[in-house]
C-alpha positions as CSV (number, residue, x, y, z in Angstrom):
1,X,4.8,7.2,11.3
2,X,7.3,8.7,13.7
3,X,6.4,12.3,14.3
4,X,8.6,15.2,15.4
5,X,6.6,17.9,17.0
6,X,8.1,21.0,15.4
7,X,7.3,23.4,12.5
8,X,9.9,21.9,10.2
9,X,8.3,18.5,10.5
10,X,4.9,20.0,10.0
11,X,6.0,21.8,6.8
12,X,7.7,18.6,5.4
13,X,4.5,16.6,6.1
14,X,2.5,19.3,4.5
15,X,4.7,19.1,1.3
16,X,4.3,15.3,1.2
17,X,0.6,15.6,1.7
18,X,0.2,18.2,-1.2
19,X,2.3,15.9,-3.5
20,X,-0.1,13.0,-2.8
21,X,-3.2,15.1,-3.0
22,X,-2.1,16.5,-6.4
23,X,-1.1,13.0,-7.7
24,X,-4.3,11.3,-6.6
25,X,-6.6,12.7,-9.3
26,X,-4.1,11.6,-12.0
27,X,-3.7,8.2,-10.5
28,X,-7.5,7.8,-10.3
29,X,-7.8,8.8,-13.9
30,X,-5.1,6.4,-14.9
31,X,-6.8,3.6,-12.9
32,X,-10.1,4.3,-14.5
33,X,-8.6,4.3,-18.0
34,X,-6.8,1.0,-17.3
35,X,-10.1,-0.5,-16.0
36,X,-11.8,0.5,-19.3
37,X,-8.9,-0.8,-21.4
38,X,-8.9,-4.1,-19.4
39,X,-12.6,-4.5,-20.2
40,X,-11.9,-3.8,-23.9
41,X,-8.9,-6.2,-24.0
42,X,-11.1,-8.9,-22.4
43,X,-13.7,-8.4,-25.1
44,X,-11.0,-8.5,-27.8
45,X,-9.7,-11.8,-26.4
46,X,-13.3,-13.2,-26.4
47,X,-13.9,-12.1,-30.0
48,X,-10.6,-13.6,-31.2
49,X,-11.3,-16.8,-29.4
50,X,-14.7,-17.0,-31.0
51,X,-13.1,-16.4,-34.4
52,X,-10.6,-19.2,-33.8
53,X,-13.4,-21.5,-32.6
54,X,-15.6,-20.7,-35.7
55,X,-12.6,-21.2,-38.0
56,X,-11.9,-24.6,-36.4
57,X,-15.6,-25.5,-36.6
58,X,-15.6,-24.7,-40.3
59,X,-12.6,-26.9,-40.8
60,X,-13.9,-29.8,-38.7
61,X,-15.9,-31.5,-41.5
62,X,-12.6,-31.7,-43.6
63,X,-10.6,-33.0,-40.7
64,X,-9.8,-36.4,-42.4
65,X,-8.6,-34.6,-45.5
66,X,-5.8,-32.9,-43.5
67,X,-4.0,-36.3,-43.3
68,X,-3.2,-35.8,-47.0
69,X,-1.8,-32.3,-46.3
70,X,2.1,-32.3,-46.7
71,X,3.9,-32.0,-43.4
72,X,5.8,-28.8,-42.8
73,X,4.4,-27.3,-46.0
74,X,3.5,-24.1,-44.1
75,X,5.7,-22.8,-41.3
76,X,5.9,-19.6,-39.3
77,X,9.2,-18.1,-40.4
78,X,9.0,-14.9,-38.2
79,X,6.7,-12.8,-36.2
80,X,7.1,-9.1,-36.1
81,X,5.6,-7.4,-33.0
82,X,5.2,-3.7,-32.3
83,X,4.6,-1.8,-29.1
84,X,1.6,0.3,-28.4
85,X,0.9,2.5,-25.4
86,X,-2.5,2.0,-23.8
87,X,-3.3,4.2,-20.8
88,X,0.5,4.8,-20.4
89,X,1.3,1.1,-20.4
90,X,3.4,-0.3,-23.2
91,X,1.9,-3.5,-24.6
92,X,2.8,-5.8,-27.5
93,X,0.8,-5.8,-30.8
94,X,1.1,-8.2,-33.7
95,X,2.4,-6.4,-36.8
96,X,2.9,-9.3,-39.3
97,X,3.4,-13.0,-39.4
98,X,5.8,-14.2,-42.1
99,X,5.1,-17.7,-43.3
100,X,7.4,-20.0,-45.2
101,X,5.5,-22.0,-47.7
102,X,7.6,-24.7,-49.4
103,X,7.0,-25.2,-53.1
104,X,4.5,-27.9,-53.9
105,X,3.1,-29.5,-57.0
106,X,-0.4,-28.6,-58.0
107,X,-0.6,-31.8,-60.0
108,X,0.4,-34.4,-57.4
109,X,-1.5,-32.9,-54.5
110,X,-5.2,-32.6,-54.0
111,X,-6.9,-29.5,-55.4
112,X,-7.9,-28.2,-52.0
113,X,-4.3,-27.8,-50.8
114,X,-4.1,-24.0,-51.8
115,X,-7.2,-23.2,-49.8
116,X,-5.8,-25.4,-47.0
117,X,-2.6,-23.3,-47.0
118,X,-4.8,-20.1,-46.9
119,X,-6.9,-21.6,-44.0
120,X,-3.8,-22.6,-42.1
121,X,-2.3,-19.2,-42.4
122,X,-5.5,-17.5,-41.3
123,X,-6.0,-19.8,-38.2
124,X,-2.3,-19.4,-37.2
125,X,-2.5,-15.6,-37.5
126,X,-5.7,-15.6,-35.5
127,X,-4.2,-17.8,-32.8
128,X,-1.1,-15.6,-32.5
129,X,-3.4,-12.5,-32.3
130,X,-5.4,-14.2,-29.6
131,X,-2.3,-15.1,-27.6
132,X,-0.9,-11.5,-27.8
133,X,-4.3,-10.1,-26.9
134,X,-4.4,-12.3,-23.9
135,X,-0.9,-11.2,-22.9
136,X,-2.0,-7.5,-23.4
137,X,-5.0,-8.2,-21.2
138,X,-2.8,-9.7,-18.4
139,X,-0.3,-6.8,-18.6
140,X,-3.1,-4.2,-18.5
141,X,-4.8,-6.1,-15.6
142,X,-1.5,-6.1,-13.7
143,X,-1.0,-2.4,-14.3
144,X,-4.6,-1.7,-13.2
145,X,-4.1,-3.7,-10.0
146,X,-0.9,-1.7,-9.3
147,X,-2.7,1.6,-10.0
148,X,-5.6,0.6,-7.8
149,X,-3.3,-0.3,-4.9
150,X,-1.5,3.1,-5.2
151,X,-4.8,5.0,-5.3
152,X,-6.0,3.0,-2.2
153,X,-2.6,3.6,-0.5
154,X,-2.8,7.4,-1.1
155,X,-6.5,7.7,-0.5
156,X,-7.1,5.5,2.5
157,X,-3.7,5.3,4.2
158,X,-1.1,8.0,3.5
159,X,-3.3,11.1,3.0
160,X,-5.3,10.5,6.2
161,X,-2.1,9.7,8.1
162,X,-0.4,12.9,7.0
163,X,-3.5,15.0,7.8
164,X,-3.7,13.4,11.3
165,X,0.0,13.9,11.9
166,X,-0.2,17.6,10.9
167,X,-3.3,18.0,13.1
168,X,-1.4,16.5,16.1
169,X,1.6,18.7,15.5
170,X,-0.6,21.8,15.2
171,X,-2.3,20.9,18.5
172,X,1.0,20.3,20.2
173,X,2.4,23.6,19.0
174,X,-0.8,25.5,20.0
175,X,-0.7,23.9,23.5
176,X,3.0,24.7,23.8
177,X,2.3,28.4,22.8
178,X,-0.6,28.6,25.2
179,X,1.6,27.2,28.1
180,X,4.3,29.7,27.2
181,X,1.8,32.6,27.2
182,X,0.4,31.5,30.5
183,X,3.9,31.2,32.0
184,X,4.7,34.7,30.8
185,X,1.5,36.1,32.3
186,X,2.3,34.4,35.7
187,X,5.8,35.7,35.6
188,X,4.6,39.2,34.7
189,X,2.0,39.1,37.5
190,X,4.8,38.1,40.0
191,X,7.1,40.8,38.8
192,X,4.2,43.4,39.2
193,X,3.5,42.0,42.6
194,X,7.2,42.1,43.5
195,X,7.5,45.8,42.4
196,X,4.4,46.7,44.3
197,X,5.8,45.1,47.5
198,X,9.1,46.8,47.1
């Protein structure tokens, strides 16, 4: 940091220091909230992954039957996502998944197809929720890292640097003032000595 040794520079540094000192508690609170939300998001991803795994495990015994399931009977038509703010960070959330289910004959297809359609919808929705939860977790983690970096920058670099600069300027100005007073005393003593000699 390039320092100018004058009162104006000292006041500007003081202002910048106060801004950072006032912002630091807010940043620390945000970083703490993000840390908590990342933890929650991680748990949510684990829970959803476990639900998907259990659903797949439940379908595993019927795996051979799925060869009879009509291709493209169930398709994802559209996904509507919303946005939610978590600790000041906008993240996507799954609102609804719209499926397109082609008409099918209950007579010509096996009797388990309706429950298969339902299972397919469930597992697809769970998978999409899991993907969005994973994206949310990554977004929150990135925001937390950024907040942590800013807290560290303020706390460990900028605030100490501003304080040190202000301290140096104060010392310089005090030294300059002391030298000026000393010079005035010497000049006054010479003038008094000159008057006494005259």
